[in-house]
Every structure is written in structure tokens, then in C-alpha cells.
C-alpha positions in Angstrom: 134.3 91.3 103.0 131.4 93.4 103.5 129.5 94.0 100.3 126.3 95.3 99.2 124.5 94.8 95.6 121.4 96.5 94.4 119.2 95.9 91.9 115.8 96.6 90.7 116.5 100.4 89.1 115.2 100.8 85.7 112.9 103.2 83.4 109.8 103.9 84.8 106.5 106.5 83.7 106.2 109.4 85.7 103.7 108.8 89.0 104.4 105.3 88.4 106.5 103.1 91.5 109.7 101.1 91.9 111.5 98.9 94.8 114.9 98.9 94.8 116.7 95.8 97.0 120.3 96.2 98.8 121.1 92.5 99.5 124.0 92.9 102.1 126.4 90.5 103.3 129.8 90.0 105.4 128.0 91.5 108.7 125.6 90.8 111.0 123.3 92.4 108.9 120.2 92.8 111.5 122.6 95.2 114.4 123.8 97.4 110.9 122.0 101.0 110.4 121.2 101.1 106.1 120.5 103.8 104.5 120.3 104.7 100.7 121.5 108.1 99.0 121.6 109.0 95.6 123.2 111.2 93.1 121.7 113.5 90.6 123.7 114.5 87.9 125.8 117.2 88.6 125.0 117.1 92.2 126.3 115.9 95.5 125.2 112.4 96.8 122.5 113.3 99.1 121.1 110.4 101.8 117.6 110.4 101.4 116.3 107.6 103.7 117.8 105.0 106.6 116.5 102.4 108.5 118.3 102.0 112.1 118.7 98.2 113.3 115.3 98.7 115.3 113.4 99.9 112.3 113.3 103.5 113.0 113.5 105.3 109.6 114.2 108.6 108.4 113.4 110.4 105.2 114.6 113.6 103.8 111.5 115.7 102.4 112.2 115.8 99.1 111.2 111.3 99.4 108.9 112.2 102.5 105.4 110.2 101.7 106.0 108.8 98.8 109.3 106.8 99.6 109.6 104.0 102.4 112.3 102.0 103.0 112.1 98.6 104.8 114.0 95.9 106.3 114.3 92.2 105.6 116.9 90.9 108.3 116.3 87.1 107.6 117.1 87.8 103.2 119.7 90.4 104.4 117.9 93.1 102.4 117.4 96.4 102.6 113.9 97.6 100.2 113.2 101.1 99.1 109.6 101.7 97.5 109.8 104.3 95.2 105.8 105.8 94.6 104.5 108.3 92.6 107.9 108.9 90.6 108.9 112.1 89.1 111.4 113.3 86.9 113.7 114.6 89.5 113.7 111.4 90.9 115.9 110.7 88.3 119.4 109.7 90.0 121.7 106.9 90.8 120.8 105.4 93.6 123.2 103.6 95.9 122.9 101.9 99.6 125.5 102.1 102.3 126.3 100.3 105.6 125.6 103.1 107.3 128.5 104.9 108.6 130.9 102.8 106.9 132.7 103.2 103.9 130.8 100.3 102.9 128.7 101.9 99.9 127.0 99.2 96.4 127.9 99.9 93.5 124.5 101.8 92.8 121.5 101.5 90.2 120.2 104.0 87.7 116.8 105.2 87.8 115.4 107.0 85.4 111.9 108.2 85.8 110.4 110.2 81.8 107.5 109.7 79.5 
């Protein structure tokens, strides 16, 4: 049974940083691509960052240069380092085993002064 569990969300002030974690179990983590999505209020869920099994990364223009995705295969964990957060980054953030129907439950990130 594949499971993804996100953590690390919260309320932060603009300009601050936050790191989200996604622990994936039930599969061989090191060979699967993982992605982070977010869903802004009233908007569709959007892909913001992905990392392949070989470490290749891709980012949406909206987060490029501010967010960094990484993976720790020893801990079955994908990380999303978010820097210089803006109010428009407020959303529910989800991790996904890419190209599958397996998603985490989501974690809320709110950026406000």
C-alpha cells in the first residue's frame, strides 16, 4: 500500500522560509519520480516542482529561483525548500508519486504579515 504523508506547513511572514517534507512508503522510493503541487483558493491544483529518480528537477515559473525540491532516498523523503515566500504562495501543498494516483493529504501554507 503506497502512502504519502506531508508535513511542515504553517503560517509564515512574507520573505521568510519554510521546508515541506513528504515521506513516501509502500514502494521503492529511489526509483520513483516525486512532485509537489499546490492548490490556491478557488484555483485548480498546479504542478510546481518535480524530481526524477536521477535527481533531475523541474520548476514552474512562479517558483523558479525561490523553491528547491530535493530527495533523500535513505529516508524515503522528498523535500520542498521554500524561500522568500509571498502572500500569493498561500495554498494547500500536496506531494504526489508522479504519474500515479497516489497523493498525500496536503499541508496548508499561509503567508501573511
